[in-house]
PQR file with spaces between the fields and no chain letter, atoms N, CA, C, O and H, PARSE charges and radii, in Angstrom:
ATOM       1  N    MET     1       0.849   -1.168    0.000 -0.4000 1.5000
ATOM       2  CA   MET     1       0.000    0.000    0.000 -0.0000 2.0000
ATOM       3  C    MET     1       0.896    1.233    0.000  0.5500 1.7000
ATOM       4  O    MET     1       1.932    1.271    0.665 -0.5500 1.4000
ATOM       5  N    GLU     2       0.478    2.227   -0.752 -0.4000 1.5000
ATOM       6  CA   GLU     2       1.202    3.488   -0.823 -0.0000 2.0000
ATOM       7  C    GLU     2       0.403    4.560   -0.100  0.5500 1.7000
ATOM       8  O    GLU     2      -0.791    4.718   -0.355 -0.5500 1.4000
ATOM       9  H    GLU     2      -0.363    2.196   -1.292  0.4000 1.0000
ATOM      10  N    VAL     3       1.039    5.289    0.788 -0.4000 1.5000
ATOM      11  CA   VAL     3       0.404    6.391    1.492 -0.0000 2.0000
ATOM      12  C    VAL     3       0.830    7.682    0.805  0.5500 1.7000
ATOM      13  O    VAL     3       2.019    7.927    0.603 -0.5500 1.4000
ATOM      14  H    VAL     3       2.009    5.160    0.994  0.4000 1.0000
ATOM      15  N    VAL     4      -0.155    8.508    0.449 -0.4000 1.5000
ATOM      16  CA   VAL     4       0.115    9.769   -0.245 -0.0000 2.0000
ATOM      17  C    VAL     4      -0.479   10.890    0.589  0.5500 1.7000
ATOM      18  O    VAL     4      -1.637   10.822    1.002 -0.5500 1.4000
ATOM      19  H    VAL     4      -1.122    8.309    0.613  0.4000 1.0000
ATOM      20  N    ILE     5       0.312   11.914    0.833 -0.4000 1.5000
ATOM      21  CA   ILE     5      -0.146   13.079    1.591 -0.0000 2.0000
ATOM      22  C    ILE     5      -0.137   14.265    0.637  0.5500 1.7000
ATOM      23  O    ILE     5       0.831   14.469   -0.096 -0.5500 1.4000
ATOM      24  H    ILE     5       1.252   11.969    0.498  0.4000 1.0000
ATOM      25  N    GLY     6      -1.220   15.051    0.645 -0.4000 1.5000
ATOM      26  CA   GLY     6      -1.274   16.185   -0.270 -0.0000 2.0000
ATOM      27  C    GLY     6      -2.541   16.987   -0.120  0.5500 1.7000
ATOM      28  O    GLY     6      -3.300   16.814    0.834 -0.5500 1.4000
ATOM      29  H    GLY     6      -2.006   14.885    1.240  0.4000 1.0000
ATOM      30  N    VAL     7      -2.757   17.861   -1.069 -0.4000 1.5000
ATOM      31  CA   VAL     7      -3.931   18.724   -1.128 -0.0000 2.0000
ATOM      32  C    VAL     7      -5.146   17.868   -1.521  0.5500 1.7000
ATOM      33  O    VAL     7      -5.047   17.048   -2.434 -0.5500 1.4000
ATOM      34  H    VAL     7      -2.140   18.001   -1.843  0.4000 1.0000
ATOM      35  N    PRO     8      -6.290   18.047   -0.843 -0.5600 1.5000
ATOM      36  CA   PRO     8      -7.454   17.196   -1.120  0.2800 2.0000
ATOM      37  C    PRO     8      -7.835   17.095   -2.599  0.5500 1.7000
ATOM      38  O    PRO     8      -8.157   16.003   -3.067 -0.5500 1.4000
ATOM      39  N    GLU     9      -7.809   18.198   -3.343 -0.4000 1.5000
ATOM      40  CA   GLU     9      -8.189   18.158   -4.760 -0.0000 2.0000
ATOM      41  C    GLU     9      -7.219   17.299   -5.562  0.5500 1.7000
ATOM      42  O    GLU     9      -7.632   16.543   -6.442 -0.5500 1.4000
ATOM      43  H    GLU     9      -7.548   19.085   -2.962  0.4000 1.0000
ATOM      44  N    GLU    10      -5.935   17.415   -5.260 -0.4000 1.5000
ATOM      45  CA   GLU    10      -4.935   16.606   -5.956 -0.0000 2.0000
ATOM      46  C    GLU    10      -5.091   15.129   -5.615  0.5500 1.7000
ATOM      47  O    GLU    10      -4.944   14.265   -6.479 -0.5500 1.4000
ATOM      48  H    GLU    10      -5.599   18.028   -4.546  0.4000 1.0000
ATOM      49  N    LEU    11      -5.389   14.846   -4.349 -0.4000 1.5000
ATOM      50  CA   LEU    11      -5.577   13.456   -3.931 -0.0000 2.0000
ATOM      51  C    LEU    11      -6.817   12.853   -4.582  0.5500 1.7000
ATOM      52  O    LEU    11      -6.814   11.683   -4.966 -0.5500 1.4000
ATOM      53  H    LEU    11      -5.509   15.547   -3.647  0.4000 1.0000
ATOM      54  N    ALA    12      -7.882   13.655   -4.708 -0.4000 1.5000
ATOM      55  CA   ALA    12      -9.105   13.175   -5.367 -0.0000 2.0000
ATOM      56  C    ALA    12      -8.809   12.831   -6.825  0.5500 1.7000
ATOM      57  O    ALA    12      -9.282   11.815   -7.334 -0.5500 1.4000
ATOM      58  H    ALA    12      -7.885   14.605   -4.397  0.4000 1.0000
ATOM      59  N    SER    13      -8.034   13.671   -7.489 -0.4000 1.5000
ATOM      60  CA   SER    13      -7.673   13.417   -8.881 -0.0000 2.0000
ATOM      61  C    SER    13      -6.803   12.163   -9.001  0.5500 1.7000
ATOM      62  O    SER    13      -6.982   11.363   -9.919 -0.5500 1.4000
ATOM      63  H    SER    13      -7.650   14.497   -7.075  0.4000 1.0000
ATOM      64  N    LEU    14      -5.871   11.999   -8.078 -0.4000 1.5000
ATOM      65  CA   LEU    14      -4.999   10.825   -8.077 -0.0000 2.0000
ATOM      66  C    LEU    14      -5.805    9.547   -7.866  0.5500 1.7000
ATOM      67  O    LEU    14      -5.608    8.559   -8.574 -0.5500 1.4000
ATOM      68  H    LEU    14      -5.725   12.649   -7.332  0.4000 1.0000
ATOM      69  N    ALA    15      -6.710    9.569   -6.893 -0.4000 1.5000
ATOM      70  CA   ALA    15      -7.538    8.391   -6.617 -0.0000 2.0000
ATOM      71  C    ALA    15      -8.466    8.091   -7.794  0.5500 1.7000
ATOM      72  O    ALA    15      -8.623    6.931   -8.176 -0.5500 1.4000
ATOM      73  H    ALA    15      -6.870   10.372   -6.318  0.4000 1.0000
ATOM      74  N    ALA    16      -9.082    9.123   -8.370 -0.4000 1.5000
ATOM      75  CA   ALA    16      -9.954    8.927   -9.533 -0.0000 2.0000
ATOM      76  C    ALA    16      -9.164    8.356  -10.700  0.5500 1.7000
ATOM      77  O    ALA    16      -9.675    7.525  -11.450 -0.5500 1.4000
ATOM      78  H    ALA    16      -8.955   10.065   -8.059  0.4000 1.0000
ATOM      79  N    GLY    17      -7.928    8.795  -10.855 -0.4000 1.5000
ATOM      80  CA   GLY    17      -7.070    8.245  -11.908 -0.0000 2.0000
ATOM      81  C    GLY    17      -6.800    6.769  -11.717  0.5500 1.7000
ATOM      82  O    GLY    17      -6.770    6.005  -12.682 -0.5500 1.4000
ATOM      83  H    GLY    17      -7.513    9.470  -10.246  0.4000 1.0000
ATOM      84  N    ALA    18      -6.601    6.364  -10.461 -0.4000 1.5000
ATOM      85  CA   ALA    18      -6.374    4.947  -10.171 -0.0000 2.0000
ATOM      86  C    ALA    18      -7.621    4.126  -10.491  0.5500 1.7000
ATOM      87  O    ALA    18      -7.518    3.021  -11.024 -0.5500 1.4000
ATOM      88  H    ALA    18      -6.625    6.985   -9.677  0.4000 1.0000
ATOM      89  N    ILE    19      -8.792    4.660  -10.172 -0.4000 1.5000
ATOM      90  CA   ILE    19     -10.048    3.960  -10.472 -0.0000 2.0000
ATOM      91  C    ILE    19     -10.274    3.911  -11.978  0.5500 1.7000
ATOM      92  O    ILE    19     -10.719    2.892  -12.507 -0.5500 1.4000
ATOM      93  H    ILE    19      -8.876    5.558   -9.739  0.4000 1.0000
ATOM      94  N    GLU    20      -9.973    4.995  -12.664 -0.4000 1.5000
ATOM      95  CA   GLU    20     -10.094    5.020  -14.129 -0.0000 2.0000
ATOM      96  C    GLU    20      -9.165    3.983  -14.761  0.5500 1.7000
ATOM      97  O    GLU    20      -9.566    3.273  -15.683 -0.5500 1.4000
ATOM      98  H    GLU    20      -9.611    5.822  -12.234  0.4000 1.0000
ATOM      99  N    ALA    21      -7.941    3.893  -14.276 -0.4000 1.5000
ATOM     100  CA   ALA    21      -6.993    2.906  -14.802 -0.0000 2.0000
ATOM     101  C    ALA    21      -7.485    1.492  -14.535  0.5500 1.7000
ATOM     102  O    ALA    21      -7.358    0.620  -15.395 -0.5500 1.4000
ATOM     103  H    ALA    21      -7.615    4.469  -13.527  0.4000 1.0000
ATOM     104  N    LEU    22      -8.046    1.254  -13.353 -0.4000 1.5000
ATOM     105  CA   LEU    22      -8.598   -0.066  -13.033 -0.0000 2.0000
ATOM     106  C    LEU    22      -9.716   -0.431  -14.009  0.5500 1.7000
ATOM     107  O    LEU    22      -9.753   -1.545  -14.531 -0.5500 1.4000
ATOM     108  H    LEU    22      -8.149    1.963  -12.654  0.4000 1.0000
ATOM     109  N    LEU    23     -10.632    0.519  -14.251 -0.4000 1.5000
ATOM     110  CA   LEU    23     -11.755    0.233  -15.148 -0.0000 2.0000
ATOM     111  C    LEU    23     -11.304    0.078  -16.596  0.5500 1.7000
ATOM     112  O    LEU    23     -11.953   -0.623  -17.372 -0.5500 1.4000
ATOM     113  H    LEU    23     -10.602    1.424  -13.826  0.4000 1.0000
ATOM     114  N    ASP    24     -10.206    0.721  -16.967 -0.4000 1.5000
ATOM     115  CA   ASP    24      -9.639    0.497  -18.300 -0.0000 2.0000
ATOM     116  C    ASP    24      -9.132   -0.935  -18.434  0.5500 1.7000
ATOM     117  O    ASP    24      -9.321   -1.578  -19.467 -0.5500 1.4000
ATOM     118  H    ASP    24      -9.679    1.291  -16.337  0.4000 1.0000
ATOM     119  N    ARG    25      -8.481   -1.431  -17.372 -0.4000 1.5000
ATOM     120  CA   ARG    25      -7.935   -2.794  -17.378 -0.0000 2.0000
ATOM     121  C    ARG    25      -9.010   -3.850  -17.171  0.5500 1.7000
ATOM     122  O    ARG    25      -8.962   -4.928  -17.763 -0.5500 1.4000
ATOM     123  H    ARG    25      -8.328   -0.909  -16.533  0.4000 1.0000
ATOM     124  N    LYS    26      -9.983   -3.526  -16.320 -0.4000 1.5000
ATOM     125  CA   LYS    26     -10.993   -4.507  -15.927 -0.0000 2.0000
ATOM     126  C    LYS    26     -12.356   -3.810  -15.830  0.5500 1.7000
ATOM     127  O    LYS    26     -12.784   -3.428  -14.741 -0.5500 1.4000
ATOM     128  H    LYS    26     -10.022   -2.650  -15.839  0.4000 1.0000
ATOM     129  N    PRO    27     -13.031   -3.647  -16.969 -0.5600 1.5000
ATOM     130  CA   PRO    27     -14.301   -2.905  -16.977  0.2800 2.0000
ATOM     131  C    PRO    27     -15.372   -3.497  -16.069  0.5500 1.7000
ATOM     132  O    PRO    27     -16.285   -2.783  -15.655 -0.5500 1.4000
ATOM     133  N    GLU    28     -15.279   -4.780  -15.753 -0.4000 1.5000
ATOM     134  CA   GLU    28     -16.283   -5.436  -14.918 -0.0000 2.0000
ATOM     135  C    GLU    28     -15.888   -5.429  -13.445  0.5500 1.7000
ATOM     136  O    GLU    28     -16.410   -6.228  -12.669 -0.5500 1.4000
ATOM     137  H    GLU    28     -14.537   -5.360  -16.090  0.4000 1.0000
ATOM     138  N    ALA    29     -14.977   -4.545  -13.047 -0.4000 1.5000
ATOM     139  CA   ALA    29     -14.495   -4.470  -11.669 -0.0000 2.0000
ATOM     140  C    ALA    29     -15.643   -4.220  -10.693  0.5500 1.7000
ATOM     141  O    ALA    29     -16.653   -3.607  -11.039 -0.5500 1.4000
ATOM     142  H    ALA    29     -14.553   -3.896  -13.678  0.4000 1.0000
ATOM     143  N    VAL    30     -15.466   -4.699   -9.490 -0.4000 1.5000
ATOM     144  CA   VAL    30     -16.394   -4.432   -8.395 -0.0000 2.0000
ATOM     145  C    VAL    30     -15.749   -3.361   -7.527  0.5500 1.7000
ATOM     146  O    VAL    30     -14.644   -3.546   -7.017 -0.5500 1.4000
ATOM     147  H    VAL    30     -14.645   -5.197   -9.208  0.4000 1.0000
ATOM     148  N    LEU    31     -16.445   -2.243   -7.363 -0.4000 1.5000
ATOM     149  CA   LEU    31     -15.927   -1.119   -6.599 -0.0000 2.0000
ATOM     150  C    LEU    31     -16.584   -1.065   -5.227  0.5500 1.7000
ATOM     151  O    LEU    31     -17.810   -1.102   -5.120 -0.5500 1.4000
ATOM     152  H    LEU    31     -17.342   -2.093   -7.777  0.4000 1.0000
ATOM     153  N    GLY    32     -15.780   -0.980   -4.191 -0.4000 1.5000
ATOM     154  CA   GLY    32     -16.294   -0.772   -2.841 -0.0000 2.0000
ATOM     155  C    GLY    32     -16.549    0.714   -2.651  0.5500 1.7000
ATOM     156  O    GLY    32     -15.620    1.515   -2.744 -0.5500 1.4000
ATOM     157  H    GLY    32     -14.784   -0.950   -4.278  0.4000 1.0000
ATOM     158  N    LEU    33     -17.778    1.090   -2.389 -0.4000 1.5000
ATOM     159  CA   LEU    33     -18.165    2.504   -2.319 -0.0000 2.0000
ATOM     160  C    LEU    33     -18.238    2.961   -0.870  0.5500 1.7000
ATOM     161  O    LEU    33     -19.110    2.534   -0.113 -0.5500 1.4000
ATOM     162  H    LEU    33     -18.533    0.439   -2.313  0.4000 1.0000
ATOM     163  N    ALA    34     -17.315    3.830   -0.499 -0.4000 1.5000
ATOM     164  CA   ALA    34     -17.275    4.370    0.855 -0.0000 2.0000
ATOM     165  C    ALA    34     -18.354    5.432    1.024  0.5500 1.7000
ATOM     166  O    ALA    34     -18.761    6.078    0.059 -0.5500 1.4000
ATOM     167  H    ALA    34     -16.607    4.177   -1.115  0.4000 1.0000
ATOM     168  N    THR    35     -18.812    5.606    2.258 -0.4000 1.5000
ATOM     169  CA   THR    35     -19.798    6.636    2.571 -0.0000 2.0000
ATOM     170  C    THR    35     -19.134    7.721    3.406  0.5500 1.7000
ATOM     171  O    THR    35     -17.965    7.604    3.774 -0.5500 1.4000
ATOM     172  H    THR    35     -18.481    5.081    3.043  0.4000 1.0000
ATOM     173  N    GLY    36     -19.867    8.751    3.696 -0.4000 1.5000
ATOM     174  CA   GLY    36     -19.330    9.854    4.477 -0.0000 2.0000
ATOM     175  C    GLY    36     -18.789   10.937    3.573  0.5500 1.7000
ATOM     176  O    GLY    36     -18.964   10.880    2.356 -0.5500 1.4000
ATOM     177  H    GLY    36     -20.817    8.846    3.397  0.4000 1.0000
ATOM     178  N    SER    37     -18.135   11.921    4.156 -0.4000 1.5000
ATOM     179  CA   SER    37     -17.677   13.058    3.371 -0.0000 2.0000
ATOM     180  C    SER    37     -16.291   12.848    2.771  0.5500 1.7000
ATOM     181  O    SER    37     -15.927   13.549    1.827 -0.5500 1.4000
ATOM     182  H    SER    37     -17.993   11.967    5.145  0.4000 1.0000
ATOM     183  N    SER    38     -15.516   11.915    3.283 -0.4000 1.5000
ATOM     184  CA   SER    38     -14.143   11.728    2.796 -0.0000 2.0000
ATOM     185  C    SER    38     -14.040   11.450    1.297  0.5500 1.7000
ATOM     186  O    SER    38     -13.186   12.044    0.640 -0.5500 1.4000
ATOM     187  H    SER    38     -15.812   11.344    4.049  0.4000 1.0000
ATOM     188  N    PRO    39     -14.871   10.575    0.728 -0.5600 1.5000
ATOM     189  CA   PRO    39     -14.707   10.256   -0.693  0.2800 2.0000
ATOM     190  C    PRO    39     -15.415   11.205   -1.653  0.5500 1.7000
ATOM     191  O    PRO    39     -15.369   10.981   -2.863 -0.5500 1.4000
ATOM     192  N    LEU    40     -16.059   12.243   -1.165 -0.4000 1.5000
ATOM     193  CA   LEU    40     -16.878   13.084   -2.045 -0.0000 2.0000
ATOM     194  C    LEU    40     -16.067   13.733   -3.162  0.5500 1.7000
ATOM     195  O    LEU    40     -16.555   13.832   -4.287 -0.5500 1.4000
ATOM     196  H    LEU    40     -16.097   12.425   -0.183  0.4000 1.0000
ATOM     197  N    GLY    41     -14.869   14.168   -2.889 -0.4000 1.5000
ATOM     198  CA   GLY    41     -14.030   14.758   -3.935 -0.0000 2.0000
ATOM     199  C    GLY    41     -13.694   13.753   -5.018  0.5500 1.7000
ATOM     200  O    GLY    41     -13.650   14.093   -6.200 -0.5500 1.4000
ATOM     201  H    GLY    41     -14.472   14.088   -1.975  0.4000 1.0000
ATOM     202  N    ILE    42     -13.460   12.520   -4.616 -0.4000 1.5000
ATOM     203  CA   ILE    42     -13.174   11.451   -5.582 -0.0000 2.0000
ATOM     204  C    ILE    42     -14.404   11.203   -6.439  0.5500 1.7000
ATOM     205  O    ILE    42     -14.302   11.094   -7.661 -0.5500 1.4000
ATOM     206  H    ILE    42     -13.496   12.243   -3.656  0.4000 1.0000
ATOM     207  N    TYR    43     -15.568   11.112   -5.802 -0.4000 1.5000
ATOM     208  CA   TYR    43     -16.796   10.863   -6.556 -0.0000 2.0000
ATOM     209  C    TYR    43     -17.102   12.016   -7.510  0.5500 1.7000
ATOM     210  O    TYR    43     -17.561   11.790   -8.630 -0.5500 1.4000
ATOM     211  H    TYR    43     -15.652   11.200   -4.810  0.4000 1.0000
ATOM     212  N    ASP    44     -16.850   13.249   -7.073 -0.4000 1.5000
ATOM     213  CA   ASP    44     -17.051   14.404   -7.958 -0.0000 2.0000
ATOM     214  C    ASP    44     -16.139   14.311   -9.184  0.5500 1.7000
ATOM     215  O    ASP    44     -16.566   14.576  -10.308 -0.5500 1.4000
ATOM     216  H    ASP    44     -16.477   13.433   -6.163  0.4000 1.0000
ATOM     217  N    GLU    45     -14.892   13.936   -8.955 -0.4000 1.5000
ATOM     218  CA   GLU    45     -13.936   13.817  -10.065 -0.0000 2.0000
ATOM     219  C    GLU    45     -14.319   12.672  -11.000  0.5500 1.7000
ATOM     220  O    GLU    45     -14.206   12.808  -12.218 -0.5500 1.4000
ATOM     221  H    GLU    45     -14.546   13.721   -8.042  0.4000 1.0000
ATOM     222  N    LEU    46     -14.765   11.558  -10.452 -0.4000 1.5000
ATOM     223  CA   LEU    46     -15.213   10.434  -11.294 -0.0000 2.0000
ATOM     224  C    LEU    46     -16.425   10.846  -12.128  0.5500 1.7000
ATOM     225  O    LEU    46     -16.512   10.509  -13.309 -0.5500 1.4000
ATOM     226  H    LEU    46     -14.857   11.447   -9.462  0.4000 1.0000
ATOM     227  N    ALA    47     -17.357   11.575  -11.515 -0.4000 1.5000
ATOM     228  CA   ALA    47     -18.552   12.035  -12.243 -0.0000 2.0000
ATOM     229  C    ALA    47     -18.154   12.980  -13.373  0.5500 1.7000
ATOM     230  O    ALA    47     -18.707   12.907  -14.471 -0.5500 1.4000
ATOM     231  H    ALA    47     -17.286   11.849  -10.556  0.4000 1.0000
ATOM     232  N    ARG    48     -17.193   13.869  -13.105 -0.4000 1.5000
ATOM     233  CA   ARG    48     -16.736   14.794  -14.148 -0.0000 2.0000
ATOM     234  C    ARG    48     -16.136   14.020  -15.315  0.5500 1.7000
ATOM     235  O    ARG    48     -16.430   14.318  -16.473 -0.5500 1.4000
ATOM     236  H    ARG    48     -16.744   13.928  -12.214  0.4000 1.0000
ATOM     237  N    ARG    49     -15.308   13.041  -15.024 -0.4000 1.5000
ATOM     238  CA   ARG    49     -14.695   12.248  -16.089 -0.0000 2.0000
ATOM     239  C    ARG    49     -15.745   11.457  -16.862  0.5500 1.7000
ATOM     240  O    ARG    49     -15.620   11.278  -18.073 -0.5500 1.4000
ATOM     241  H    ARG    49     -15.069   12.799  -14.084  0.4000 1.0000
ATOM     242  N    HIS    50     -16.766   10.991  -16.175 -0.4000 1.5000
ATOM     243  CA   HIS    50     -17.860   10.279  -16.851 -0.0000 2.0000
ATOM     244  C    HIS    50     -18.613   11.223  -17.789  0.5500 1.7000
ATOM     245  O    HIS    50     -18.898   10.865  -18.932 -0.5500 1.4000
ATOM     246  H    HIS    50     -16.867   11.137  -15.191  0.4000 1.0000
ATOM     247  N    ARG    51     -18.935   12.426  -17.312 -0.4000 1.5000
ATOM     248  CA   ARG    51     -19.638   13.414  -18.152 -0.0000 2.0000
ATOM     249  C    ARG    51     -18.832   13.768  -19.393  0.5500 1.7000
ATOM     250  O    ARG    51     -19.399   14.022  -20.456 -0.5500 1.4000
ATOM     251  H    ARG    51     -18.703   12.717  -16.384  0.4000 1.0000
ATOM     252  N    GLU    52     -17.523   13.786  -19.262 -0.4000 1.5000
ATOM     253  CA   GLU    52     -16.640   14.096  -20.395 -0.0000 2.0000
ATOM     254  C    GLU    52     -16.474   12.912  -21.344  0.5500 1.7000
ATOM     255  O    GLU    52     -15.827   13.040  -22.383 -0.5500 1.4000
ATOM     256  H    GLU    52     -17.062   13.580  -18.399  0.4000 1.0000
ATOM     257  N    GLY    53     -17.045   11.772  -21.002 -0.4000 1.5000
ATOM     258  CA   GLY    53     -16.937   10.590  -21.847 -0.0000 2.0000
ATOM     259  C    GLY    53     -15.643    9.825  -21.683  0.5500 1.7000
ATOM     260  O    GLY    53     -15.341    8.940  -22.485 -0.5500 1.4000
ATOM     261  H    GLY    53     -17.570   11.668  -20.157  0.4000 1.0000
ATOM     262  N    ARG    54     -14.872   10.149  -20.658 -0.4000 1.5000
ATOM     263  CA   ARG    54     -13.583    9.479  -20.433 -0.0000 2.0000
ATOM     264  C    ARG    54     -13.727    8.187  -19.655  0.5500 1.7000
ATOM     265  O    ARG    54     -12.810    7.365  -19.654 -0.5500 1.4000
ATOM     266  H    ARG    54     -15.117   10.867  -20.007  0.4000 1.0000
ATOM     267  N    LEU    55     -14.853    7.989  -18.995 -0.4000 1.5000
ATOM     268  CA   LEU    55     -14.984    6.905  -18.037 -0.0000 2.0000
ATOM     269  C    LEU    55     -16.378    6.304  -18.122  0.5500 1.7000
ATOM     270  O    LEU    55     -17.376    7.024  -18.145 -0.5500 1.4000
ATOM     271  H    LEU    55     -15.598    8.656  -18.996  0.4000 1.0000
ATOM     272  N    SER    56     -16.436    4.985  -18.168 -0.4000 1.5000
ATOM     273  CA   SER    56     -17.722    4.293  -18.191 -0.0000 2.0000
ATOM     274  C    SER    56     -17.810    3.343  -17.009  0.5500 1.7000
ATOM     275  O    SER    56     -16.858    2.634  -16.683 -0.5500 1.4000
ATOM     276  H    SER    56     -15.625    4.400  -18.150  0.4000 1.0000
ATOM     277  N    PHE    57     -18.965    3.345  -16.382 -0.4000 1.5000
ATOM     278  CA   PHE    57     -19.252    2.413  -15.290 -0.0000 2.0000
ATOM     279  C    PHE    57     -20.260    1.357  -15.732  0.5500 1.7000
ATOM     280  O    PHE    57     -20.816    0.648  -14.893 -0.5500 1.4000
ATOM     281  H    PHE    57     -19.738    3.921  -16.646  0.4000 1.0000
ATOM     282  N    SER    58     -20.501    1.242  -17.031 -0.4000 1.5000
ATOM     283  CA   SER    58     -21.580    0.401  -17.536 -0.0000 2.0000
ATOM     284  C    SER    58     -21.397   -1.086  -17.215  0.5500 1.7000
ATOM     285  O    SER    58     -22.383   -1.813  -17.093 -0.5500 1.4000
ATOM     286  H    SER    58     -20.049    1.817  -17.713  0.4000 1.0000
ATOM     287  N    ARG    59     -20.173   -1.536  -17.079 -0.4000 1.5000
ATOM     288  CA   ARG    59     -19.936   -2.955  -16.784 -0.0000 2.0000
ATOM     289  C    ARG    59     -19.473   -3.178  -15.341  0.5500 1.7000
ATOM     290  O    ARG    59     -19.358   -4.319  -14.892 -0.5500 1.4000
ATOM     291  H    ARG    59     -19.372   -0.946  -17.178  0.4000 1.0000
ATOM     292  N    ALA    60     -19.213   -2.105  -14.631 -0.4000 1.5000
ATOM     293  CA   ALA    60     -18.733   -2.204  -13.252 -0.0000 2.0000
ATOM     294  C    ALA    60     -19.919   -2.396  -12.293  0.5500 1.7000
ATOM     295  O    ALA    60     -21.071   -2.110  -12.618 -0.5500 1.4000
ATOM     296  H    ALA    60     -19.306   -1.178  -14.995  0.4000 1.0000
ATOM     297  N    ARG    61     -19.577   -2.889  -11.109 -0.4000 1.5000
ATOM     298  CA   ARG    61     -20.576   -3.011  -10.056 -0.0000 2.0000
ATOM     299  C    ARG    61     -20.045   -2.309   -8.818  0.5500 1.7000
ATOM     300  O    ARG    61     -18.834   -2.228   -8.614 -0.5500 1.4000
ATOM     301  H    ARG    61     -18.641   -3.121  -10.846  0.4000 1.0000
ATOM     302  N    GLY    62     -20.931   -1.813   -8.010 -0.4000 1.5000
ATOM     303  CA   GLY    62     -20.547   -1.161   -6.771 -0.0000 2.0000
ATOM     304  C    GLY    62     -21.217   -1.819   -5.592  0.5500 1.7000
ATOM     305  O    GLY    62     -22.360   -2.267   -5.689 -0.5500 1.4000
ATOM     306  H    GLY    62     -21.915   -1.879   -8.175  0.4000 1.0000
ATOM     307  N    VAL    63     -20.514   -1.882   -4.480 -0.4000 1.5000
ATOM     308  CA   VAL    63     -21.076   -2.445   -3.243 -0.0000 2.0000
ATOM     309  C    VAL    63     -20.712   -1.531   -2.088  0.5500 1.7000
ATOM     310  O    VAL    63     -19.696   -0.837   -2.109 -0.5500 1.4000
ATOM     311  H    VAL    63     -19.586   -1.519   -4.401  0.4000 1.0000
ATOM     312  N    HIS    64     -21.570   -1.550   -1.084 -0.4000 1.5000
ATOM     313  CA   HIS    64     -21.223   -0.877    0.174 -0.0000 2.0000
ATOM     314  C    HIS    64     -21.957   -1.590    1.293  0.5500 1.7000
ATOM     315  O    HIS    64     -23.051   -2.118    1.096 -0.5500 1.4000
ATOM     316  H    HIS    64     -22.396   -2.113   -1.067  0.4000 1.0000
ATOM     317  N    ALA    65     -21.347   -1.600    2.467 -0.4000 1.5000
ATOM     318  CA   ALA    65     -21.939   -2.270    3.622 -0.0000 2.0000
ATOM     319  C    ALA    65     -22.846   -1.297    4.348  0.5500 1.7000
ATOM     320  O    ALA    65     -22.640   -0.083    4.326 -0.5500 1.4000
ATOM     321  H    ALA    65     -20.459   -1.170    2.627  0.4000 1.0000
ATOM     322  N    ARG    66     -23.846   -1.857    4.985 -0.4000 1.5000
ATOM     323  CA   ARG    66     -24.748   -1.023    5.785 -0.0000 2.0000
ATOM     324  C    ARG    66     -24.290   -1.016    7.205  0.5500 1.7000
ATOM     325  O    ARG    66     -24.912   -0.373    8.051 -0.5500 1.4000
ATOM     326  H    ARG    66     -24.013   -2.842    5.002  0.4000 1.0000
């Protein structure tokens, strides 16, 4: 595991990039979806990339625990 310390916007972009790379390699990936405010920047960045047509979630699945 790699620990990265930085500005929240940069970290959100870095994390979204890792998820984008995963979906490029494995479009049917299962994503664990965190709740709370911590992942919101990542989700915003993923949504932006999806709107731009750079990212598809059509074959991916998401899960989260209650």
